[in-house]
C-alpha positions in Angstrom: -4.1 20.0 26.5 -1.3 17.3 26.4 -1.1 15.0 29.3 1.6 12.5 30.4 0.9 8.9 28.9 2.6 7.2 32.1 2.8 8.4 35.7 6.2 10.3 37.0 7.8 8.5 39.8 8.4 9.9 43.4 12.1 9.9 42.5 11.6 12.3 39.4 9.4 14.7 41.3 11.9 14.8 44.1 14.7 15.9 41.7 12.8 18.3 40.3 11.9 20.1 43.5 15.7 19.9 44.9 16.1 23.6 43.8 13.1 25.1 45.9 15.0 26.2 49.1 13.6 28.3 51.7 15.4 31.5 52.5 15.3 33.5 55.9 14.0 37.0 55.7 16.7 39.7 55.8 16.2 41.8 59.0 17.4 45.1 59.6 17.7 47.2 62.8 15.8 50.9 62.4 18.2 53.7 63.3 15.4 55.8 64.8 13.6 53.4 66.9 15.9 50.5 67.3 13.5 48.0 66.3 14.2 44.9 64.1 12.1 44.7 61.1 11.9 43.1 57.7 13.8 45.0 55.1 11.6 47.1 52.5 8.5 46.9 54.8 6.9 49.5 57.0 6.7 48.5 60.7 4.8 49.5 63.6 6.6 50.9 66.8 4.8 52.5 69.7 1.5 53.1 67.8 3.2 54.8 64.8 4.2 53.4 61.3 7.8 53.7 60.5 9.4 53.4 56.8 12.9 54.3 56.2 13.4 55.6 59.7 10.5 58.3 59.0 7.0 58.4 60.6 4.4 57.4 57.7 1.2 57.4 59.8 1.1 58.9 63.2 -1.8 56.9 64.8 -3.6 53.8 63.4 -7.1 54.4 62.2 -8.5 51.0 62.9 -7.9 51.8 66.8 -10.4 54.7 66.7 
């Protein structure tokens, strides 16, 4: 596997990394529960698991 002959400078590495940006997660308010959650993810509300405004799991199986 090829390896570089010389060391890359810190400036060169920084230039390469300039395009990596942190983005905030898109949040949505559920129409049924009114809870704020990350989009396209299931979320817990009052012991029930919701996805797209519908109950997916009634009670948590871990709690029993």
